[in-house]
C-alpha positions in Angstrom: 19.2 60.7 64.7 22.5 57.8 63.6 24.6 60.0 61.3 26.5 63.1 61.6 24.2 65.2 59.2 21.1 63.9 61.1 22.5 65.0 64.6 23.4 68.4 63.9 19.7 68.9 62.3 18.3 67.6 65.0 20.3 70.0 67.9 19.8 73.1 65.4 15.9 72.0 65.5 16.1 71.4 69.4 17.6 74.9 69.9 15.8 77.0 67.9 12.8 75.9 68.9 13.8 76.3 72.5 13.5 80.0 74.7 15.3 78.7 77.3 19.0 77.3 77.6 19.7 73.4 77.0 22.5 72.1 78.8 24.9 69.9 76.6 24.6 67.1 78.8 20.5 66.9 78.6 21.1 67.0 74.8 23.2 64.2 75.3 20.8 61.9 77.3 17.7 62.7 74.7 20.0 61.7 71.8 22.1 59.0 73.9 25.1 60.1 72.4 28.2 60.9 74.9 29.0 64.5 75.2 32.3 64.4 73.1 30.2 63.2 70.1 27.4 66.2 70.9 30.3 68.6 71.5 32.1 67.7 67.7 28.7 67.9 66.6 28.1 71.6 67.7 31.0 72.6 66.0 29.2 71.6 62.8 26.0 73.3 63.8 27.9 76.5 64.6 29.2 76.5 60.9 25.5 76.2 59.3 24.1 78.5 61.7 26.6 81.1 60.6 25.1 81.1 57.0 22.2 82.4 58.5 23.5 85.1 60.6 22.9 83.0 63.8 25.4 82.1 66.5 25.5 79.6 69.7 25.8 81.4 72.8 26.9 80.0 76.1 26.2 80.6 79.6 28.0 79.1 82.4 25.5 76.8 84.2 22.8 77.1 82.1 23.6 75.9 78.8 23.5 76.9 75.2 21.0 78.5 72.7 20.6 80.0 69.4 21.0 83.8 69.2 20.1 86.4 66.2 17.0 88.5 64.9 13.4 86.5 64.3 13.6 86.9 60.6 17.0 84.6 60.3 15.9 82.3 62.5 13.1 81.8 60.1 15.1 81.4 57.3 17.1 78.6 59.1 13.8 76.8 59.7 12.4 77.0 56.5 15.8 76.2 54.6 17.6 73.9 56.9 15.8 72.5 59.4 13.1 71.2 57.8 14.3 71.7 54.1 13.6 68.0 53.0 10.9 67.2 55.8 7.9 70.0 55.3 6.0 67.1 56.6 7.2 67.5 60.2 5.8 70.8 60.7 3.3 71.4 63.1 0.0 72.3 61.8 0.6 69.9 58.9 -3.0 68.7 59.0 -4.0 72.8 57.9 -1.9 73.1 55.6 -4.2 72.6 52.8 -6.4 75.2 54.1 -3.6 77.9 54.6 -2.9 76.6 50.6 -6.7 77.7 49.7 -6.3 81.2 51.5 -3.1 81.8 50.2 -4.3 80.9 46.3 -7.4 83.5 47.0 -5.4 86.0 48.0 -3.1 85.7 45.2 -6.2 85.4 42.9 -7.6 88.4 44.2 -4.8 91.0 43.9 -3.8 89.1 40.4 0.0 88.0 42.0 1.3 85.3 39.8 4.2 83.0 41.2 5.3 79.7 40.1 4.2 76.2 41.7 7.7 76.1 43.7 7.4 79.5 44.6 3.6 78.9 45.9 5.0 76.2 48.0 7.7 78.1 49.7 5.5 80.8 50.6 3.0 78.8 52.3 5.5 77.1 54.5 6.7 80.6 55.6 3.1 81.3 56.7 2.8 78.1 58.3 6.5 78.9 60.2 5.4 82.1 61.1 1.7 81.1 62.6 3.7 78.5 64.8 6.5 81.1 65.9 3.4 83.6 66.7 1.7 81.4 68.8 4.6 80.5 70.7 5.3 84.0 71.1 8.6 84.4 68.9 7.5 87.5 67.0 9.2 89.7 64.5 10.4 92.9 66.4 9.1 96.1 64.7 12.1 97.8 65.0 13.9 95.1 62.7 11.7 96.0 59.7 12.7 98.0 56.8 10.1 100.0 55.5 8.6 99.0 52.2 8.5 101.0 49.1 5.2 102.5 47.6 5.9 99.8 44.7 4.9 97.2 47.4 1.8 98.4 47.7 -0.2 95.5 46.1 1.7 92.9 48.0 1.0 94.8 51.3 -2.5 94.6 50.3 -2.3 91.0 49.8 -0.2 90.3 52.9 -2.8 92.5 54.9 -5.9 90.3 53.3 -3.8 86.8 54.3 -3.7 88.1 57.5 -7.1 88.8 58.1 -8.5 85.7 56.7 -6.0 83.5 58.8 -6.8 85.9 61.9 -10.7 84.7 61.3 -9.7 81.0 60.8 -7.3 80.3 63.5 -7.8 83.2 65.9 -4.1 84.5 65.3 -3.2 88.0 65.4 -0.5 89.1 62.5 1.1 92.4 64.1 1.9 95.1 61.5 5.8 93.7 61.5 4.4 90.0 60.4 2.3 91.5 57.8 5.5 93.1 56.8 7.5 90.0 56.7 5.0 88.4 54.6 5.0 91.7 51.8 8.9 90.9 51.7 8.1 87.4 50.8 5.7 88.5 47.9 7.8 91.1 46.7 10.8 89.1 46.6 8.9 86.0 44.6 6.7 87.3 42.0 6.8 85.7 38.9 8.7 87.3 35.8 5.8 87.1 33.6 3.5 89.2 35.9 3.7 91.6 33.0 0.4 93.3 34.3 2.4 95.2 36.7 5.4 95.8 35.0 5.5 99.3 34.6 5.8 100.2 38.2 7.8 97.4 38.7 11.0 98.6 36.9 13.0 101.5 38.4 15.2 103.5 36.4 18.2 102.2 38.4 17.3 98.7 37.4 17.6 99.6 33.7 20.9 101.4 34.5 21.9 98.4 36.2 20.5 95.8 33.1 22.6 98.1 30.4 25.7 98.1 32.7 25.3 94.1 32.6 24.8 94.3 28.9 27.7 96.8 28.1 30.2 94.3 30.1 29.0 90.9 28.4 29.7 92.9 24.5 33.0 93.4 26.3 34.1 90.2 27.6 31.9 87.6 25.7 31.3 89.6 22.4 27.4 89.0 23.3 25.5 92.5 22.1 21.9 92.6 23.5 21.6 96.5 23.3 19.1 95.9 20.8 17.1 93.3 22.4 14.3 95.4 24.2 12.9 92.3 25.1 15.7 90.8 27.1 16.3 94.5 28.4 12.8 94.4 29.8 12.7 90.5 31.1 15.8 90.7 32.7 15.0 94.2 34.3 11.8 92.5 35.4 13.6 89.6 37.0 16.2 91.8 38.9 13.6 93.7 40.3 12.2 91.5 43.0 16.0 90.0 43.3 17.1 93.0 44.4 14.5 93.5 46.6 15.5 89.7 47.9 19.0 91.5 48.3 17.8 94.7 50.5 15.9 92.2 52.5 17.7 89.3 52.9 15.8 86.7 51.6 16.9 83.7 50.0 15.0 81.5 47.1 15.8 78.1 46.1 15.9 76.7 42.4 15.1 73.5 42.2 17.0 72.8 38.6 20.1 74.5 39.3 22.5 71.9 38.6 20.6 71.2 35.3 20.8 74.6 34.2 24.8 74.9 35.4 25.5 71.9 33.5 23.5 72.2 30.5 23.9 75.6 29.8 27.5 76.3 30.8 28.3 79.4 28.7 25.3 81.1 30.0 25.9 80.1 33.4 29.7 81.9 33.2 27.7 84.6 31.8 25.5 84.9 34.9 28.3 84.3 37.2 30.1 87.5 35.7 26.9 89.2 36.0 26.1 88.5 39.8 29.9 89.8 40.3 28.3 93.3 38.7 25.3 92.9 40.9 27.5 92.0 43.9 30.2 94.6 43.6 27.4 97.2 43.5 25.3 96.1 46.2 27.8 94.6 48.4 26.2 91.3 48.3 27.2 87.9 47.1 24.7 86.0 44.8 24.4 82.2 45.4 23.9 79.5 42.7 20.3 79.6 43.1 20.1 83.5 41.9 22.9 82.5 39.3 21.2 79.9 37.8 18.1 82.1 37.4 19.9 84.3 35.6 21.9 82.0 33.1 18.1 81.1 31.7 18.0 84.8 30.1 21.2 84.5 29.2 20.7 81.0 27.5 17.1 82.4 25.7 19.1 85.3 24.4 21.6 83.6 22.9 19.4 81.0 21.0 17.2 84.0 19.8 20.5 85.9 18.8 21.9 83.3 16.4 21.1 79.9 17.5 24.0 77.6 18.4 26.3 78.7 15.3 27.3 81.8 13.7 25.3 83.2 10.5 27.3 82.0 7.4 27.7 83.3 3.7 26.0 80.6 1.5 26.5 80.4 -2.3 23.6 78.8 -3.9 24.2 76.2 -7.2 21.6 75.2 -9.6 20.8 74.3 -13.3 17.2 75.0 -13.6 17.9 79.0 -14.4 17.5 82.4 -12.9 13.9 81.8 -12.1 14.7 79.1 -9.8 17.6 80.3 -8.2 15.9 83.1 -6.6 13.4 80.9 -5.5 15.8 79.2 -3.7 17.6 82.0 -2.3 14.4 83.3 -1.3 13.4 79.6 0.8 17.1 79.8 2.4 16.9 83.5 3.8 13.0 82.9 4.8 13.3 79.4 6.6 17.1 79.7 7.7 17.5 83.2 8.6 19.0 82.1 12.1 21.8 80.6 10.3 22.1 82.4 7.1 23.8 85.9 6.7 23.8 86.0 3.1 22.7 84.0 0.1 24.1 84.4 -3.7 23.7 82.5 -6.2 25.4 80.6 -9.3 25.4 78.6 -12.4 26.8 75.3 -12.1 29.2 76.2 -15.5 30.6 79.5 -13.4 31.9 77.4 -10.6 35.6 77.6 -12.0 35.0 81.3 -11.9 34.1 81.8 -8.4 36.1 83.4 -5.5 35.0 81.0 -2.8 36.8 83.1 -0.4 33.8 85.3 0.0 31.6 82.2 1.3 31.7 79.8 3.5 29.5 77.1 2.1 28.0 75.7 -1.1 24.5 74.7 -1.5 23.9 73.1 -4.3 20.9 71.2 -6.0 23.0 69.3 -8.3 25.9 66.6 -8.0 29.1 68.8 -8.1 31.7 66.7 -9.5 34.8 68.4 -8.6 36.8 69.4 -5.4 35.8 72.9 -3.9 37.9 74.8 -1.1 34.8 75.0 1.2 32.2 72.2 2.5 29.3 71.5 0.0 25.6 70.6 1.6 23.2 69.1 -0.9 19.5 70.3 -0.8 16.3 69.8 -2.9 14.6 72.6 -5.0 11.3 72.4 -2.7 12.3 72.5 1.1 10.0 70.5 3.4 9.8 70.7 7.2 12.4 68.2 7.7 14.5 69.1 5.0 15.2 72.5 7.1 15.9 70.5 10.2 18.3 67.9 8.4 20.2 71.6 6.9 20.5 73.0 10.1 22.0 69.8 11.4 24.6 69.6 8.6 25.5 73.3 9.5 25.6 72.6 13.2 27.8 69.2 12.4 30.3 71.3 10.0 30.7 74.0 12.5 32.0 71.1 15.0 34.1 69.4 12.3 36.1 72.9 12.1 36.7 73.0 15.7 39.8 70.8 16.4 39.0 70.2 20.4 41.6 67.7 20.8 44.6 70.9 19.6 43.8 72.4 22.9 45.2 69.6 25.1 49.0 68.9 25.3 51.4 66.0 27.1 52.7 69.1 28.8 50.1 70.2 30.6 48.5 66.7 31.6 49.1 65.3 35.1 48.4 62.2 36.6 48.2 61.2 40.2 48.5 64.9 41.9 48.4 65.0 45.7 46.0 67.6 46.9 44.0 68.4 50.0 41.9 71.1 48.3 40.9 73.0 45.4 42.8 75.7 46.1 46.1 73.5 46.2 45.0 72.3 42.9 44.5 75.3 41.2 48.2 76.4 42.5 49.5 73.2 41.2 48.5 74.0 37.7 49.0 77.2 37.5 52.1 77.1 38.8 53.0 74.9 36.0 51.3 77.2 33.4 53.2 80.3 35.1 56.8 78.4 34.3 55.7 77.7 30.8 55.2 81.2 30.4 51.3 80.6 29.4 49.9 82.6 32.3 50.5 84.8 34.7 49.8 85.6 38.4 46.6 87.4 37.7 45.4 84.6 35.5 45.7 82.6 38.8 43.7 85.2 41.2 40.9 85.5 38.4 41.0 82.1 38.6 39.9 81.6 42.4 38.0 84.9 42.1 35.6 82.7 39.9 35.4 79.9 42.4 34.1 82.7 45.1 31.5 83.6 43.1 30.0 80.4 42.2 32.4 76.9 42.5 33.1 75.0 39.1 32.6 71.6 40.2 29.9 70.0 37.4 29.0 66.4 39.6 30.2 62.9 38.1 33.9 64.1 40.1 34.9 66.6 37.9 35.4 70.3 38.1 36.1 73.0 35.5 38.3 76.1 36.6 38.6 78.9 34.6 39.5 82.8 35.0 36.6 85.0 35.4 37.0 86.5 31.9 38.9 85.3 28.6 42.6 86.8 29.4 45.2 84.3 27.4 47.3 84.8 24.5 45.8 81.5 23.3 43.2 78.8 24.4 44.8 75.7 26.1 43.6 73.2 28.7 45.4 71.7 32.0 44.5 68.0 33.1 44.9 66.7 36.5 44.1 63.5 37.8 44.1 63.2 41.4 45.4 60.7 43.5 42.6 60.8 45.8 39.3 62.6 45.5 38.9 65.7 47.4 35.8 68.0 48.7 35.8 70.8 45.9 33.0 72.9 47.7 30.2 70.6 47.8 31.3 67.9 46.1 33.9 65.1 45.9 36.4 65.9 42.5 38.7 63.7 40.9 39.2 65.2 37.6 40.1 68.7 36.8 40.1 70.7 33.6 41.7 73.8 34.2 40.7 75.9 31.1 42.1 79.5 29.7 40.5 81.0 26.9 42.0 83.1 24.0 41.3 87.0 24.9 38.5 87.9 21.8 38.3 84.3 20.7 35.2 83.6 22.9 32.9 82.5 20.3 34.3 78.7 20.4 33.2 79.1 24.0 29.6 77.4 23.7 31.0 74.3 21.5 34.1 74.1 24.2 31.5 74.1 26.6 29.2 71.3 24.9 32.1 68.7 24.6 32.7 68.8 28.4 29.5 68.3 29.2 29.0 65.3 27.1 32.3 64.2 29.3 30.9 65.3 32.6 27.6 63.6 31.9 29.3 60.2 31.1 30.0 58.6 34.6 31.8 55.5 32.2 34.0 57.8 30.7 35.1 59.7 33.8 35.6 56.6 35.4 37.6 55.2 32.6 39.8 58.1 32.8 40.8 57.7 36.3 41.2 54.1 35.8 43.8 54.8 33.5 45.0 58.2 34.2 47.4 58.4 31.2 47.3 61.3 28.2 46.7 58.2 25.6 43.5 57.4 27.3 42.4 60.7 27.9 42.9 61.4 23.8 41.0 58.6 23.4 38.0 59.6 25.2 38.0 63.3 23.8 38.3 61.8 20.2 35.0 59.3 21.1 33.5 62.6 22.7 34.0 64.5 19.7 32.6 62.1 17.7 29.6 61.9 19.3 29.0 65.6 19.5 29.6 66.3 16.1 27.4 63.7 14.4 24.9 64.6 17.4 24.8 61.0 18.6 23.5 60.4 22.4 26.1 58.9 24.5 25.1 55.5 26.4 26.6 55.4 29.8 
């Protein structure tokens, strides 16, 4: 190992695989580094081990060793020691055979898991076999009794243990079978509908309804009548609650993509995570939150697409029969976009109250200025026509959204000196409070949001904001830091602090789409860092607004 992360990982591996104490001088000799370097690396190792409920104990004249329960040690082995280097595991040559046994068992008991979870389960079994062979068993008194609902998973785990015993002559005591059952219970796939009737408990449905109620209150997203969401979300919650109960972790390999692609859904998921966490005294990590976000994003897409439903006035000159036919086409083919459709003849336009409509759809050229947008359509729609109309509606929605109006030179700060995200948030909030735009409650809500899930989005950008919409108006404060700082996991130099107006969260989706465009463009971020001026910010955001409004892919 040459770098600090490599040395720390080596030390943790070495200690966790050792039954006896190891002297620091021995580590120094075998790693070819002086004692001072190893001592500093041990500080980092202690921080990492603490995340798994483990610690390094020191005994004079003996050395150091890792202490903690066996379950936590195995979690550390899977999620840290061999996180990116699974091929370094012992029994490497036997992994394929173990995969076959696991696959056969899951098929036999009709338990569905994703490919990613399947591989994860396989490595947990491999590590269990290694630890058992080294006499590192899970003590019976450390295992919680499983609920009766886990019966099927327990049978599957027992079958796997029997097959492994016959193949490798390794005995799995009941505590190890229970441990395997924990993973099967915690990682069952959501679409395992066959067993859904006994997976969902009444208290899980109650938790789902509580979350739905809060989402309606805070985000104005009404899912009470969406039975499909209530069932699928509850199906997701049940294994999640089991993971909380058993202290299991699950990885989401696409969490960063989910976070950047569906920012509003991720916000809702973070808020739901706070509800779950307060109820069960547990903090959900971003892996779990990002899985929740997928449910909210799907629900939003099914509910109303990306824009709110519109009132349409359809204009044509071919008579009542043609008007009714066009009305029927619009209602049937654009139901996700349209709230109502009324028809009118061209000569009646001077007598129409246009305040009752959002758009005019016309089959004929209108040679007069109307107070609302006009979209020209054909009398007979093709599939391509529907797509074009949807894009026009989306584009017009964006044109009505004045993104630049939320920016201000009084809320733009360049060359800000800060050493931590807390200092940046304090700096921006202090200025907002002085301008009577925010309160101490607002600042605490922003910090609370950071504690639940960090708001760094990569590409040197962070977008902190409060847990809920709580301001009298929507606005953005911007800070360009004089040097990059470690926000939480990534370096950040450009910070947008967003405040959403209470009861005006409908624009959040468009708002987030604009920022996503900016964040994903490395060249635009760098151009703002190189020229940290309010004029440059406006120039960049005008470009972002243009590309988003016209649905043009941005080149980086």
